[in-house]
C-alpha positions in Angstrom: 64.0 -21.2 -133.8 66.7 -22.5 -136.3 70.1 -21.2 -137.0 71.5 -22.0 -140.2 75.4 -21.8 -139.8 76.2 -21.1 -143.4 75.0 -17.6 -143.4 74.4 -17.4 -139.5 70.8 -16.2 -140.0 67.9 -16.8 -137.7 65.3 -18.6 -139.2 62.2 -17.7 -136.9 58.8 -19.2 -138.5 55.7 -17.5 -137.1 52.8 -20.1 -137.5 50.2 -17.1 -137.3 51.4 -15.0 -139.6 52.0 -18.2 -142.1 48.5 -19.4 -141.4 47.2 -16.0 -142.5 49.0 -16.0 -145.4 47.9 -19.6 -146.8 44.2 -18.5 -145.4 44.5 -15.7 -147.7 45.6 -17.6 -151.2 43.1 -20.4 -150.0 40.2 -18.1 -149.9 41.2 -16.1 -153.0 41.4 -19.3 -155.0 37.9 -20.0 -153.7 36.7 -17.3 -155.5 38.9 -17.6 -158.3 37.2 -21.2 -158.8 33.7 -19.5 -158.6 33.3 -21.4 -155.0 32.5 -18.0 -153.5 31.6 -14.6 -154.8 32.4 -12.5 -152.2 33.7 -12.9 -148.2 30.2 -13.3 -147.0 30.3 -16.7 -149.1 33.4 -17.4 -147.6 32.0 -16.9 -144.0 29.5 -19.4 -145.0 32.0 -21.9 -146.3 34.3 -21.6 -143.4 31.8 -21.2 -140.8 33.7 -18.0 -139.3 32.2 -14.9 -137.7 34.5 -12.2 -138.4 33.4 -10.7 -142.0 35.9 -8.0 -141.5 39.0 -10.7 -141.0 38.0 -12.3 -144.2 38.1 -9.0 -146.0 41.2 -7.9 -145.0 43.2 -11.0 -145.3 41.7 -11.2 -148.8 43.6 -8.5 -149.5 46.8 -9.8 -148.8 46.7 -11.0 -152.0 48.3 -8.0 -153.4 51.0 -8.2 -150.7 54.4 -7.8 -151.9 56.1 -11.4 -152.9 59.2 -10.1 -150.8 57.5 -10.0 -147.8 55.6 -13.2 -148.3 58.6 -15.1 -149.2 60.3 -13.7 -145.7 57.4 -14.7 -143.7 57.4 -18.1 -145.3 60.8 -18.4 -144.8 61.1 -17.0 -141.2 62.5 -13.9 -141.8 60.1 -11.2 -141.0 61.0 -8.6 -138.9 60.4 -9.4 -135.0 57.7 -6.9 -134.5 55.6 -8.0 -137.5 52.0 -9.1 -136.1 48.9 -10.9 -137.8 47.4 -7.4 -136.7 49.9 -5.2 -138.4 49.9 -7.4 -141.7 46.1 -7.3 -142.2 46.1 -3.2 -141.8 48.4 -2.8 -144.6 46.2 -0.6 -146.7 48.7 0.2 -149.6 49.2 -1.6 -153.2 52.6 0.2 -153.5 54.5 -2.9 -152.7 58.2 -0.6 -151.8 55.8 1.3 -149.2 54.3 -1.8 -148.0 58.0 -2.9 -147.3 58.5 0.1 -145.5 55.6 0.5 -143.4 56.4 -3.3 -142.4 60.0 -2.8 -141.5 61.1 -4.9 -144.5 63.6 -2.4 -145.6 
């Protein structure tokens, strides 16, 4: 945990949240670059067993930029988990932020 004295804001970077965001961007890039066509291809490339996890993670590409920035900077709500992040179904950024307690 880091405390920024200038603003007295606590920074708490959650490596699990950062990792799932990074995986999502990486896996979407595999699709964009033509190295994979769908989640089953990614499952083989990454040697993973849970295709549902990959499908949900791919959906994080449409996550609100405000949420992504907060996670990467360690300013996410304390109760945010990877599971909560993966279960967001709406495309509406404000609704995502509301559901995940960012507003």
